[in-house]
DSSP file (Angstrom, degrees, kcal/mol; ACC not computed):
  #  RESIDUE AA STRUCTURE BP1 BP2  ACC     N-H-->O    O-->H-N    N-H-->O    O-->H-N    TCO  KAPPA ALPHA  PHI   PSI    X-CA   Y-CA   Z-CA
    1    1 A M              0   0    0      0, 0.0     2,-0.1     0, 0.0     3,-0.0   0.000 360.0 360.0 360.0 132.8   14.2   -4.0   23.7
    2    2 A A        -     0   0    0      1,-0.1     2,-0.2     0, 0.0     0, 0.0  -0.427 360.0-106.6 -74.3 146.5   12.4   -2.0   21.0
    3    3 A T        -     0   0    0     -2,-0.1     2,-0.7     1,-0.1    -1,-0.1  -0.539  28.2-137.9 -72.1 135.8   11.5   -3.7   17.7
    4    4 A K        -     0   0    0     -2,-0.2     2,-0.3    -3,-0.0    -1,-0.1  -0.873  18.5-154.6 -99.6 116.6   13.7   -2.6   14.8
    5    5 A Y        -     0   0    0     -2,-0.7     2,-0.2     1,-0.1    58,-0.0  -0.648  19.1-113.4 -90.5 144.6   11.7   -2.1   11.7
    6    6 A K        -     0   0    0     -2,-0.3     2,-0.3     1,-0.0    57,-0.1  -0.512  31.6-137.8 -71.6 143.6   13.1   -2.4    8.2
    7    7 A K        -     0   0    0     -2,-0.2     2,-0.2    55,-0.1    81,-0.1  -0.789  19.3-107.1-102.9 148.2   13.2    0.9    6.3
    8    8 A V        -     0   0    0     -2,-0.3    54,-0.2     1,-0.1    53,-0.1  -0.526  41.8-112.9 -69.5 136.0   12.3    1.3    2.7
    9    9 A R        -     0   0    0     52,-3.2     2,-0.7    -2,-0.2    -1,-0.1  -0.253  29.1-102.5 -64.0 155.9   15.4    1.9    0.6
   10   10 A I        -     0   0    0      1,-0.0     2,-0.2    85,-0.0    -1,-0.1  -0.768  49.4-142.8 -77.5 118.4   16.0    5.2   -1.1
   11   11 A L        -     0   0    0     -2,-0.7     2,-0.1     1,-0.1    50,-0.0  -0.531   3.5-121.3 -89.9 149.4   14.9    4.3   -4.7
   12   12 A T     >  -     0   0    0     -2,-0.2     4,-2.6     1,-0.1     5,-0.2  -0.378  34.3-105.6 -74.7 166.2   16.5    5.5   -7.9
   13   13 A K  H  > S+     0   0    0      1,-0.2     4,-2.4     2,-0.2     5,-0.2   0.900 123.4  50.6 -59.8 -41.1   14.2    7.4  -10.4
   14   14 A T  H  > S+     0   0    0      2,-0.2     4,-2.5     1,-0.2    -1,-0.2   0.920 110.9  47.6 -64.4 -44.9   14.2    4.3  -12.6
   15   15 A E  H  > S+     0   0    0      2,-0.2     4,-2.8     1,-0.2     5,-0.2   0.909 112.0  50.8 -62.4 -42.3   13.2    2.0   -9.6
   16   16 A S  H  X S+     0   0    0     -4,-2.6     4,-2.2     1,-0.2    -2,-0.2   0.925 112.6  45.2 -61.7 -45.4   10.5    4.4   -8.6
   17   17 A A  H  X S+     0   0    0     -4,-2.4     4,-2.1     2,-0.2    -2,-0.2   0.904 113.5  50.2 -66.1 -41.4    9.0    4.6  -12.1
   18   18 A Y  H  X S+     0   0    0     -4,-2.5     4,-2.2     2,-0.2    -2,-0.2   0.944 112.3  46.5 -61.9 -48.7    9.2    0.8  -12.5
   19   19 A L  H  X S+     0   0    0     -4,-2.8     4,-2.8     1,-0.2     5,-0.2   0.884 109.7  54.4 -63.4 -38.6    7.5    0.1   -9.2
   20   20 A A  H  X S+     0   0    0     -4,-2.2     4,-3.0    -5,-0.2    81,-0.2   0.913 108.5  49.7 -61.2 -41.5    4.8    2.7   -9.9
   21   21 A G  H  X S+     0   0    0     -4,-2.1     4,-2.1     2,-0.2     5,-0.2   0.916 111.9  47.2 -63.3 -43.5    4.1    0.9  -13.2
   22   22 A I  H  X>S+     0   0    0     -4,-2.2     4,-3.6     2,-0.2     5,-0.6   0.926 114.9  46.3 -63.1 -44.3    3.8   -2.5  -11.5
   23   23 A I  H  X5S+     0   0    0     -4,-2.8     4,-1.4     3,-0.2    -2,-0.2   0.903 111.5  51.4 -67.8 -41.0    1.6   -1.0   -8.7
   24   24 A D  H  <5S+     0   0    0     -4,-3.0    -1,-0.2    -5,-0.2    -2,-0.2   0.903 123.0  31.1 -58.9 -40.6   -0.6    0.8  -11.3
   25   25 A G  H  <5S+     0   0    0     -4,-2.1    -2,-0.2    -5,-0.2    -3,-0.2   0.877 139.1  11.8 -88.5 -40.1   -1.1   -2.4  -13.3
   26   26 A E  H  <5S+     0   0    0     -4,-3.6    21,-1.5    -5,-0.2    -3,-0.2   0.384 112.7  70.3-121.1  -0.2   -0.9   -5.3  -10.8
   27   27 A G  E  << -A   46   0A   0     -4,-1.4     2,-0.3    -5,-0.6    19,-0.2  -0.449  59.0-133.0-118.9-175.2   -1.2   -3.7   -7.3
   28   28 A T  E     -A   45   0A   0     17,-2.3    17,-1.8    -2,-0.1     2,-0.5  -0.980   5.5-157.2-136.8 149.8   -3.3   -1.9   -4.9
   29   29 A V  E     +A   44   0A   0     -2,-0.3     2,-0.3    15,-0.2    15,-0.2  -0.973  47.4 147.7-120.1 110.4   -3.0    1.2   -2.7
   30   30 A A  E     -A   43   0A   0     13,-2.8    13,-2.8    -2,-0.5     2,-0.6  -0.858  55.6-120.2-142.8 168.1   -5.6    0.5    0.0
   31   31 A L  E     +A   42   0A   0     -2,-0.3     2,-0.3    11,-0.2    11,-0.2  -0.981  46.0 178.0-111.0 116.1   -6.7    0.8    3.6
   32   32 A T  E     -A   41   0A   0      9,-2.9     9,-3.1    -2,-0.6     2,-0.4  -0.749  24.6-135.9-120.8 163.6   -7.1   -2.7    5.0
   33   33 A R        -     0   0    0     -2,-0.3     7,-0.1     7,-0.2     3,-0.1  -0.950   3.6-159.4-117.2 139.8   -7.9   -4.4    8.3
   34   34 A R  S    S+     0   0    0     -2,-0.4     2,-0.3     5,-0.3    -1,-0.1   0.840  87.5  16.1 -79.7 -36.5   -6.1   -7.3    9.8
   35   35 A N  S >  S-     0   0    0      4,-0.2     3,-1.3     1,-0.1    -1,-0.2  -0.920  86.2-107.6-133.6 159.2   -9.2   -8.1   11.9
   36   36 A R  T 3  S+     0   0    0     -2,-0.3    -1,-0.1     1,-0.3    -2,-0.0   0.835 118.1  44.3 -56.6 -37.0  -12.8   -7.1   11.8
   37   37 A N  T 3  S+     0   0    0      2,-0.1    -1,-0.3    -4,-0.0     2,-0.1   0.512  93.6 102.0 -90.3  -4.7  -12.5   -4.8   14.8
   38   38 A D  S <  S-     0   0    0     -3,-1.3     2,-0.2     1,-0.1     3,-0.1  -0.367  77.5-109.2 -75.5 156.0   -9.2   -3.2   13.9
   39   39 A Q        -     0   0    0      1,-0.1    -5,-0.3    84,-0.1    -4,-0.2  -0.508  46.5 -93.0 -74.7 154.9   -8.9    0.3   12.4
   40   40 A R        -     0   0    0     -2,-0.2     2,-0.3    -7,-0.1    -7,-0.2  -0.409  41.6-160.2 -70.3 145.6   -7.8    0.4    8.7
   41   41 A Q  E     -A   32   0A   0     -9,-3.1    -9,-2.9    -2,-0.1     2,-0.1  -0.954  25.2 -99.9-128.0 150.5   -4.1    0.6    7.9
   42   42 A L  E     +A   31   0A   0     -2,-0.3    44,-2.6   -11,-0.2     2,-0.3  -0.415  45.9 174.3 -67.8 135.3   -2.4    1.8    4.8
   43   43 A S  E     -AB  30  85A   0    -13,-2.8   -13,-2.8    42,-0.2     2,-0.5  -0.999  24.5-160.3-143.8 146.9   -1.1   -1.0    2.6
   44   44 A V  E     +AB  29  84A   0     40,-2.8    40,-2.1    -2,-0.3     2,-0.3  -0.997  25.9 176.1-121.2 125.0    0.5   -1.3   -0.8
   45   45 A T  E     -AB  28  83A   0    -17,-1.8   -17,-2.3    -2,-0.5     2,-0.4  -0.923  21.9-165.8-131.4 155.2    0.3   -4.8   -2.4
   46   46 A V  E     -AB  27  82A   0     36,-2.0    36,-3.2    -2,-0.3     2,-0.4  -0.976  11.3-163.7-137.2 125.4    1.2   -6.5   -5.6
   47   47 A S  E     + B   0  81A   0    -21,-1.5     2,-0.3    -2,-0.4    34,-0.2  -0.883  22.5 145.9-110.0 143.0   -0.2   -9.9   -6.5
   48   48 A N  E     - B   0  80A   0     32,-2.4    32,-2.7    -2,-0.4    -2,-0.1  -0.983  53.2-126.2-165.3 159.8    1.2  -12.2   -9.2
   49   49 A T  S    S+     0   0    0     -2,-0.3     2,-1.0    30,-0.2     3,-0.1   0.545  93.7  83.6 -88.9  -8.9    1.9  -15.8  -10.1
   50   50 A D    >>  -     0   0    0      1,-0.2     4,-1.4    30,-0.1     3,-0.6  -0.790  56.5-177.0 -98.3  95.6    5.6  -15.0  -10.6
   51   51 A R  H 3> S+     0   0    0     -2,-1.0     4,-2.5     1,-0.2     5,-0.2   0.846  81.1  62.5 -61.3 -34.0    7.2  -15.2   -7.2
   52   52 A A  H 3> S+     0   0    0      1,-0.2     4,-2.1     2,-0.2    -1,-0.2   0.878 101.2  52.4 -60.5 -37.6   10.5  -14.1   -8.6
   53   53 A L  H <> S+     0   0    0     -3,-0.6     4,-2.3     2,-0.2    -1,-0.2   0.930 110.7  46.9 -62.1 -45.6    9.0  -10.8   -9.7
   54   54 A L  H  X S+     0   0    0     -4,-1.4     4,-2.5     1,-0.2    -2,-0.2   0.865 110.2  52.7 -67.3 -35.6    7.7  -10.2   -6.2
   55   55 A E  H  X S+     0   0    0     -4,-2.5     4,-2.2     2,-0.2    -1,-0.2   0.886 109.2  50.4 -64.7 -38.2   11.1  -11.2   -4.6
   56   56 A Y  H  X S+     0   0    0     -4,-2.1     4,-2.5     2,-0.2    -2,-0.2   0.914 110.2  49.5 -64.3 -43.4   12.7   -8.6   -6.9
   57   57 A I  H  X S+     0   0    0     -4,-2.3     4,-2.5     1,-0.2     5,-0.2   0.924 111.1  49.3 -60.7 -45.1   10.2   -6.0   -5.8
   58   58 A M  H  X S+     0   0    0     -4,-2.5     4,-2.9     1,-0.2     5,-0.4   0.883 110.8  50.8 -63.4 -37.8   10.9   -6.8   -2.2
   59   59 A K  H  < S+     0   0    0     -4,-2.2    -2,-0.2     2,-0.2    -1,-0.2   0.925 111.1  47.7 -65.0 -44.7   14.6   -6.6   -2.8
   60   60 A I  H  < S+     0   0    0     -4,-2.5    -2,-0.2     1,-0.2    -1,-0.2   0.930 118.8  40.0 -60.9 -45.7   14.3   -3.2   -4.5
   61   61 A I  H  < S-     0   0    0     -4,-2.5   -52,-3.2    -5,-0.2    -2,-0.2   0.868  94.7-144.3 -75.4 -37.6   12.1   -1.8   -1.7
   62   62 A G     <  +     0   0    0     -4,-2.9     2,-0.3    -5,-0.2    -3,-0.1   0.564  69.7  59.2  86.0   7.9   14.0   -3.4    1.2
   63   63 A A        +     0   0    0     -5,-0.4    -1,-0.2   -57,-0.1    -2,-0.2  -0.943  66.0  62.8-155.5 171.4   10.9   -4.1    3.3
   64   64 A G        -     0   0    0     -2,-0.3     2,-0.3    -3,-0.1    20,-0.2  -0.470  62.1-102.3 102.5-174.3    7.7   -6.0    3.2
   65   65 A K  E     -C   83   0A   0     18,-2.0    18,-2.7    -2,-0.2     2,-0.4  -0.974  12.2-132.3-149.5 161.9    6.7   -9.6    2.9
   66   66 A I  E     -C   82   0A   0     -2,-0.3     2,-0.3    16,-0.2    16,-0.2  -0.967  24.8-176.0-118.4 132.3    5.5  -12.2    0.4
   67   67 A T  E     -C   81   0A   0     14,-2.5    14,-2.5    -2,-0.4     2,-0.3  -0.887  28.3-110.1-124.5 158.1    2.6  -14.5    1.2
   68   68 A N  E     -C   80   0A   0     -2,-0.3     2,-0.3    12,-0.2    12,-0.3  -0.681  30.9-133.9 -83.2 137.6    1.0  -17.4   -0.6
   69   69 A K        -     0   0    0     10,-2.8    10,-0.4    -2,-0.3     2,-0.3  -0.665  27.6-103.6 -87.6 149.8   -2.5  -16.8   -1.9
   70   70 A T        -     0   0    0     -2,-0.3     2,-0.6     8,-0.1    -1,-0.1  -0.559  31.2-132.2 -72.5 131.4   -5.2  -19.4   -1.3
   71   71 A M        -     0   0    0     -2,-0.3     3,-0.1     1,-0.2    -1,-0.1  -0.765  19.5-172.6 -87.7 122.6   -5.9  -21.4   -4.5
   72   72 A S  S    S+     0   0    0     -2,-0.6     2,-0.4     1,-0.2    -1,-0.2   0.746  74.1  35.9 -86.2 -23.9   -9.7  -21.7   -5.0
   73   73 A M  S >  S-     0   0    0      4,-0.1     3,-1.7     1,-0.1    -1,-0.2  -0.991  75.6-134.0-131.8 138.9   -9.4  -24.1   -7.9
   74   74 A S  T 3  S+     0   0    0     -2,-0.4    -1,-0.1     1,-0.3    -3,-0.0   0.755 105.2  57.5 -64.6 -24.4   -6.9  -26.9   -8.4
   75   75 A H  T 3  S+     0   0    0      2,-0.1    -1,-0.3    -3,-0.0     2,-0.2   0.529  86.1 101.2 -85.7  -4.3   -6.2  -25.9  -12.0
   76   76 A H  S <  S-     0   0    0     -3,-1.7     3,-0.1     1,-0.1    -5,-0.0  -0.498  80.1-110.2 -76.7 148.7   -5.2  -22.3  -11.0
   77   77 A S        -     0   0    0     -2,-0.2    -4,-0.1     1,-0.1    -1,-0.1  -0.469  41.7 -94.0 -71.8 147.9   -1.6  -21.4  -10.9
   78   78 A P        -     0   0    0      0, 0.0     2,-0.3     0, 0.0    -1,-0.1  -0.401  49.1-161.1 -59.8 140.5   -0.1  -20.7   -7.5
   79   79 A A        -     0   0    0    -10,-0.4   -10,-2.8    -3,-0.1     2,-0.3  -0.891   8.5-161.9-128.8 158.3   -0.2  -17.0   -6.7
   80   80 A F  E     -BC  48  68A   0    -32,-2.7   -32,-2.4    -2,-0.3     2,-0.4  -0.912   7.8-144.8-137.6 158.1    1.6  -14.8   -4.3
   81   81 A T  E     -BC  47  67A   0    -14,-2.5   -14,-2.5    -2,-0.3     2,-0.4  -0.993   4.4-152.6-131.1 128.2    1.1  -11.3   -2.8
   82   82 A Y  E     -BC  46  66A   0    -36,-3.2   -36,-2.0    -2,-0.4     2,-0.4  -0.819  24.8-173.3 -90.9 137.7    3.8   -8.8   -1.8
   83   83 A H  E     +BC  45  65A   0    -18,-2.7   -18,-2.0    -2,-0.4     2,-0.3  -0.997  19.0 171.3-140.8 132.0    2.7   -6.5    1.0
   84   84 A V  E     -B   44   0A   0    -40,-2.1   -40,-2.8    -2,-0.4     2,-0.3  -0.994  19.9-174.2-135.3 141.6    4.1   -3.5    2.7
   85   85 A S  E >>  -B   43   0A   0     -2,-0.3     3,-1.3   -42,-0.2     4,-0.8  -0.840  34.6  -5.1-137.7 170.0    2.1   -1.4    5.2
   86   86 A N  H 3> S+     0   0    0    -44,-2.6     4,-2.3    -2,-0.3     5,-0.2  -0.191 123.1   1.0  53.7-127.0    1.8    1.7    7.4
   87   87 A R  H 3> S+     0   0    0      1,-0.2     4,-2.3     2,-0.2    -1,-0.3   0.825 134.6  54.0 -65.9 -31.7    4.9    3.9    7.6
   88   88 A Q  H <> S+     0   0    0     -3,-1.3     4,-2.2     2,-0.2    -1,-0.2   0.912 109.2  48.9 -65.7 -41.5    6.9    1.6    5.2
   89   89 A A  H  X S+     0   0    0     -4,-0.8     4,-2.9   -47,-0.2    -2,-0.2   0.902 110.2  51.7 -63.7 -40.9    4.0    2.0    2.7
   90   90 A L  H  X S+     0   0    0     -4,-2.3     4,-2.6     2,-0.2    -2,-0.2   0.920 108.9  50.3 -60.7 -43.9    4.0    5.8    3.2
   91   91 A S  H  X S+     0   0    0     -4,-2.3     4,-1.2     2,-0.2    -2,-0.2   0.908 112.4  47.1 -61.4 -42.4    7.8    5.9    2.5
   92   92 A L  H >X S+     0   0    0     -4,-2.2     4,-1.4     1,-0.2     3,-0.6   0.947 112.3  49.1 -63.9 -48.5    7.3    3.9   -0.7
   93   93 A L  H 3X S+     0   0    0     -4,-2.9     4,-2.4     1,-0.2     3,-0.3   0.885 104.8  59.1 -60.3 -39.3    4.4    6.0   -1.9
   94   94 A H  H 3< S+     0   0    0     -4,-2.6     4,-0.3     1,-0.2    -1,-0.2   0.867 110.7  42.9 -55.7 -36.9    6.4    9.2   -1.2
   95   95 A Q  H << S+     0   0    0     -4,-1.2    -1,-0.2    -3,-0.6    -2,-0.2   0.724 124.2  32.2 -84.9 -22.5    9.0    8.0   -3.7
   96   96 A I  H >X S+     0   0    0     -4,-1.4     3,-2.3    -3,-0.3     4,-0.8   0.571  86.2  97.8-111.4 -10.2    6.7    6.7   -6.4
   97   97 A V  G >< S+     0   0    0     -4,-2.4     3,-0.8     1,-0.3    -3,-0.1   0.828  80.5  57.5 -53.9 -38.4    3.6    9.0   -6.3
   98   98 A R  G 34 S+     0   0    0     -4,-0.3    -1,-0.3     1,-0.2    -2,-0.1   0.700 108.4  47.9 -68.5 -16.4    4.8   11.2   -9.1
   99   99 A F  G <4 S+     0   0    0     -3,-2.3    -1,-0.2   -83,-0.1    -2,-0.2   0.579  84.7 106.7 -99.2 -11.9    5.0    8.2  -11.5
  100  100 A L    <<  -     0   0    0     -4,-0.8   -79,-0.1    -3,-0.8   -80,-0.1  -0.419  43.3-176.5 -68.1 143.8    1.6    6.7  -10.7
  101  101 A R        +     0   0    0    -81,-0.2    50,-2.5    -2,-0.1     2,-0.2   0.352  55.5  64.1-125.2   3.1   -0.9    7.2  -13.5
  102  102 A T  S >> S-     0   0    0     48,-0.2     3,-2.4    46,-0.0     4,-0.5  -0.494 107.0 -74.0-114.7-172.8   -4.2    5.8  -12.2
  103  103 A Y  H 3> S+     0   0    0      1,-0.3     4,-2.0     2,-0.2     3,-0.3   0.687 120.4  80.0 -55.1 -17.8   -6.5    6.6   -9.3
  104  104 A K  H 3> S+     0   0    0      1,-0.2     4,-2.3     2,-0.2    -1,-0.3   0.780  83.5  61.6 -64.5 -24.8   -3.8    5.2   -7.1
  105  105 A R  H <> S+     0   0    0     -3,-2.4     4,-2.3     2,-0.2    -1,-0.2   0.934 104.8  46.3 -64.4 -45.2   -2.0    8.5   -7.4
  106  106 A E  H  X S+     0   0    0     -4,-0.5     4,-2.3    -3,-0.3    -2,-0.2   0.903 112.2  50.3 -65.5 -40.5   -4.9   10.3   -5.8
  107  107 A R  H  X S+     0   0    0     -4,-2.0     4,-2.6     1,-0.2    -1,-0.2   0.913 109.6  51.9 -61.7 -41.2   -5.1    7.7   -3.0
  108  108 A A  H  X S+     0   0    0     -4,-2.3     4,-2.9     1,-0.2     5,-0.2   0.914 108.8  50.5 -61.7 -42.6   -1.3    8.1   -2.5
  109  109 A H  H  X S+     0   0    0     -4,-2.3     4,-2.1     2,-0.2    -1,-0.2   0.920 110.8  48.5 -61.4 -43.9   -1.7   11.9   -2.2
  110  110 A V  H  X S+     0   0    0     -4,-2.3     4,-2.2     2,-0.2     5,-0.3   0.932 114.0  47.1 -61.4 -45.1   -4.5   11.5    0.4
  111  111 A A  H  X S+     0   0    0     -4,-2.6     4,-2.3     1,-0.2     5,-0.4   0.926 112.4  48.5 -63.1 -45.8   -2.4    9.0    2.4
  112  112 A L  H  < S+     0   0    0     -4,-2.9    -1,-0.2     1,-0.2    -2,-0.2   0.856 114.7  46.8 -64.1 -34.5    0.7   11.2    2.3
  113  113 A K  H  < S+     0   0    0     -4,-2.1    -1,-0.2    -5,-0.2    -2,-0.2   0.865 132.5   5.6 -76.6 -36.3   -1.2   14.2    3.4
  114  114 A G  H  X S+     0   0    0     -4,-2.2     4,-1.2    -5,-0.2    -3,-0.2   0.576  93.8  94.8-131.4  -7.3   -3.2   12.8    6.2
  115  115 A Y  T >< S+     0   0    0     -4,-2.3     3,-0.6    -5,-0.3     4,-0.5   0.917  92.1  45.6 -60.7 -47.7   -2.5    9.2    7.3
  116  116 A L  G >4 S+     0   0    0     -5,-0.4     3,-0.7     1,-0.2    -1,-0.2   0.848 107.8  59.3 -64.8 -32.9    0.0    9.9   10.1
  117  117 A R  G 34 S+     0   0    0      1,-0.2    -1,-0.2    -3,-0.1    -2,-0.2   0.819 115.2  34.0 -64.8 -31.3   -2.2   12.7   11.5
  118  118 A V  G << S+     0   0    0     -4,-1.2    -1,-0.2    -3,-0.6    -2,-0.2   0.274 107.0  74.3-109.6  10.4   -5.1   10.2   12.0
  119  119 A T    <   -     0   0    0     -3,-0.7    -1,-0.1    -4,-0.5     2,-0.1  -0.847  67.6-155.0-128.8  95.7   -3.1    7.1   12.9
  120  120 A P    >   -     0   0    0      0, 0.0     3,-1.3     0, 0.0    -3,-0.1  -0.438  18.8-131.2 -69.7 142.2   -1.6    7.0   16.4
  121  121 A R  T 3  S+     0   0    0      1,-0.3    -5,-0.0    -2,-0.1     0, 0.0   0.827 107.5  52.3 -61.5 -32.7    1.5    4.8   16.7
  122  122 A N  T 3  S-     0   0    0      2,-0.2    -1,-0.3     1,-0.0     3,-0.1   0.531 108.3-124.4 -84.7  -4.3    0.1    3.1   19.9
  123  123 A G    <   +     0   0    0     -3,-1.3     2,-0.6     1,-0.2    -2,-0.1   0.570  66.1 134.1  76.9   8.3   -3.2    2.3   18.2
  124  124 A K        -     0   0    0     -5,-0.0     2,-0.4     0, 0.0    -1,-0.2  -0.836  37.1-164.2 -99.6 122.3   -5.3    4.1   20.8
  125  125 A Y        -     0   0    0     -2,-0.6     2,-0.1    -3,-0.1    -7,-0.0  -0.879   9.9-150.2-110.6 131.8   -8.0    6.4   19.4
  126  126 A S     >  -     0   0    0     -2,-0.4     4,-2.4     1,-0.1     5,-0.2  -0.421  39.4-101.6 -81.1 170.4   -9.9    9.1   21.2
  127  127 A K  H  > S+     0   0    0      1,-0.2     4,-2.0     2,-0.2     5,-0.2   0.910 125.3  49.6 -60.1 -41.9  -13.5    9.9   20.0
  128  128 A E  H  > S+     0   0    0      1,-0.2     4,-2.2     2,-0.2    -1,-0.2   0.903 110.9  48.7 -64.7 -41.2  -12.2   12.9   18.1
  129  129 A L  H  > S+     0   0    0      2,-0.2     4,-2.6     1,-0.2    -1,-0.2   0.871 108.3  54.4 -68.7 -35.8   -9.4   10.9   16.4
  130  130 A L  H  X S+     0   0    0     -4,-2.4     4,-2.3     2,-0.2    -1,-0.2   0.908 109.3  48.2 -62.2 -41.5  -11.9    8.2   15.4
  131  131 A L  H  X S+     0   0    0     -4,-2.0     4,-2.1     2,-0.2    -2,-0.2   0.912 112.2  48.5 -64.7 -42.1  -14.1   10.8   13.7
  132  132 A A  H  X S+     0   0    0     -4,-2.2     4,-2.5     2,-0.2    -2,-0.2   0.887 110.7  51.8 -64.2 -38.6  -11.0   12.2   11.9
  133  133 A K  H  X S+     0   0    0     -4,-2.6     4,-3.0     2,-0.2    -2,-0.2   0.912 108.8  50.2 -64.7 -43.0  -10.0    8.7   10.9
  134  134 A E  H  X S+     0   0    0     -4,-2.3     4,-2.3     2,-0.2    -2,-0.2   0.909 111.4  48.4 -61.7 -42.1  -13.4    8.0    9.5
  135  135 A K  H  X S+     0   0    0     -4,-2.1     4,-2.2     2,-0.2    -2,-0.2   0.914 112.1  49.5 -64.0 -43.0  -13.3   11.3    7.5
  136  136 A F  H  X S+     0   0    0     -4,-2.5     4,-2.4     2,-0.2    -2,-0.2   0.939 109.6  51.4 -59.6 -47.9   -9.9   10.4    6.2
  137  137 A N  H  X S+     0   0    0     -4,-3.0     4,-2.7     1,-0.2    -2,-0.2   0.906 109.4  50.9 -57.3 -43.2  -11.0    6.9    5.2
  138  138 A D  H  X S+     0   0    0     -4,-2.3     4,-0.8     1,-0.2    -1,-0.2   0.913 110.8  47.7 -61.4 -43.1  -14.0    8.4    3.3
  139  139 A S  H  < S+     0   0    0     -4,-2.2     4,-0.3     1,-0.2    -1,-0.2   0.866 112.9  50.0 -67.4 -34.7  -11.7   10.9    1.4
  140  140 A F  H >< S+     0   0    0     -4,-2.4     3,-1.3     1,-0.2    -2,-0.2   0.945 112.0  45.8 -66.0 -49.2   -9.3    8.0    0.6
  141  141 A F  H 3< S+     0   0    0     -4,-2.7    -1,-0.2     1,-0.3    -2,-0.2   0.541  90.1  84.2 -77.1  -5.7  -12.0    5.7   -0.8
  142  142 A A  T 3< S+     0   0    0     -4,-0.8     2,-0.6    -3,-0.2    -1,-0.3   0.746  84.4  69.4 -63.9 -21.2  -13.5    8.5   -2.8
  143  143 A F    <   +     0   0    0     -3,-1.3     2,-0.3    -4,-0.3    -1,-0.1  -0.884  67.5 142.8-102.3 118.6  -10.9    7.6   -5.4
  144  144 A S    >   -     0   0    0     -2,-0.6     3,-1.0     1,-0.0     4,-0.4  -0.911  63.8 -97.1-145.6 172.7  -11.5    4.3   -7.1
  145  145 A S  T 3  S+     0   0    0     -2,-0.3     3,-0.3     1,-0.2    -2,-0.0   0.734 118.9  58.2 -66.2 -21.4  -11.1    2.6  -10.5
  146  146 A T  T 3  S+     0   0    0      1,-0.2    -1,-0.2     3,-0.0    -3,-0.0   0.700 115.2  31.7 -83.7 -18.3  -14.8    3.3  -11.2
  147  147 A N  S <  S+     0   0    0     -3,-1.0     2,-0.3     2,-0.1    -1,-0.2   0.176 102.0  89.1-124.7  20.2  -14.7    7.0  -10.8
  148  148 A A        -     0   0    0     -4,-0.4     2,-0.3    -3,-0.3   -45,-0.1  -0.876  57.2-144.1-122.8 152.5  -11.2    8.0  -11.9
  149  149 A K        -     0   0    0     -2,-0.3     2,-0.2   -47,-0.1    -2,-0.1  -0.745  38.1 -93.2-103.3 156.2   -9.5    9.0  -15.2
  150  150 A R        -     0   0    0     -2,-0.3   -48,-0.2   -48,-0.1    -1,-0.0  -0.492  46.0-131.3 -65.0 138.4   -6.0    8.1  -16.2
  151  151 A L              0   0    0    -50,-2.5    -1,-0.1    -2,-0.2   -48,-0.0  -0.637 360.0 360.0 -95.9 151.8   -3.7   10.9  -15.2
  152  152 A P              0   0    0      0, 0.0    -1,-0.1     0, 0.0   -51,-0.1   0.499 360.0 360.0 -69.9 360.0   -1.1   12.5  -17.5
């Protein structure tokens, strides 16, 4: 039996703009690895000490998960991370990209344009596809908070 993945909800304009603001301020649009030897995968995350906020975000989006962050100091407040990845992250970015105002907009555009082309569903990469993936990763990471301007 095939695994049934949750799909991202179709968001209203207001929900899309709200989520873009949260992601611009408290979130990341990144390529992450689960393990050292894995290829990078697209992820959108939001970290916060208010779990209720993250539960609301997950409800609006309709997919993803919330995890507890490790507390490094006993006097720190408990913190949590909402995480959505791969095709679900692409679906979310497609709906919010026009509202993003930081370098995350450019990263979203790069991901929307090329992520599926360089990421096989079965995870098996040919030499040519690995080279294309590396080039894609470089173009994605060319946009960061240190070299970007706020967008209109």
